[in-house]
Steps between C-alpha positions, in 0.01 A plus 500: 500500500648832391449808716512822304555844646331823401570866569140561598169325562149634451233458767161674475643754259799583722848425362716372786870508416773302670636804686161648596597824330169515305687639199335262253153579633550877487652487152196313371265727695655817357491361146135405532402835649683702237354290218151569637566874505646513148215292359249748642663816363329484156164519681604776741333788307175305487470452877430745779740530791251319723486202264879496457543491876243222535676284240844553657365418845356175371778379274818650644473614862339170595798314348744710701313450826485123450737337751687826562516383862751235383702662221504842669834414667677513163799721429459873444603457135216252439257717693579793271383290204155467656501868598568581135194298395283696743635829363439389140146405594450839665617682186262292289201577723579871539593550134857612570809464286772241551736708714245714685520494880213291631593371845318776689189472281484123554459561872266801484285443191501123446542409868724201427756361739847425371622137538704562816193639676284216370750261659503691829121509507465123457774429758333717763153360436635153574696632801180655637320165483787334686518772766125487563489117513300468177725221376589137554609417859852426372551872431380626837766736639706442186572870470619605846625854545763598754702811576801335338327507162561876465875457485558759225293811446508792260296817503200336330539121535607219729705208371557150627851389419542150359799270469446413132322615187276192505370581848438864409268387217303254713137566594587495871757778459302711250177480698661609826688788339198632310278467807742697719496784246121529500340784696375388841140593421499258205661220704228528764200479264263218605305446178673326211303697239592828669862388517504425126345835409736697726799300378413571137457868583840500675683347204305708253586831670864404546593495128279805442715697745820364349397582143382860541643696206764756580279791392239389756752457779671835456225722374608866499240766576738778386504653847881502489492716185246737651710542815812565291321770297363656818847517655644663185219753486553577866870574442422734217 
């Protein structure tokens, strides 16, 4: 009996490679998503923005969300491929050109989450079920939080240091780190539906704040010019 090896294996539409890097799965996902977008472009002028958004939600965003809880630990280079698909989809829906900036509009107008936030959302939904006991008895107290978990902090986030890259990508490590960085009021929500809605709002507002265009951040009301003119007139 001959035993053959393979670089990857498909299970329920997920390509599992030998190194669990998810590169094969993301390469196929990005190709499929981009092919969907390009095939729809000839019909773009014939559809309203509402219909374009509906089609993309059904045929593309649903593909990206599928099993993002598993492949979301991929490398940043692979994650950028999926981000690019979301941006291309946003340009198609909004009728923008190829190199137009669209990241801010995806968050404000289309209200889509980028893949990294989809992954965080699914991780924390599962962590909430474990923390509230809405899981199999085996997982009771699986995610225990101690003061030692906050062993490295920055101005905005807390980090749990790990001994290897494999451990840092595990569900146990990711769930604890993401949970510790949630606002306390979200952690203490009793209802699962309320937790999901507040969690989505949290991850939706976060990229909106990050992607505010420069002209919105630093809007000048010309008061500096008026004060300069007033000082000159006063000297004369």
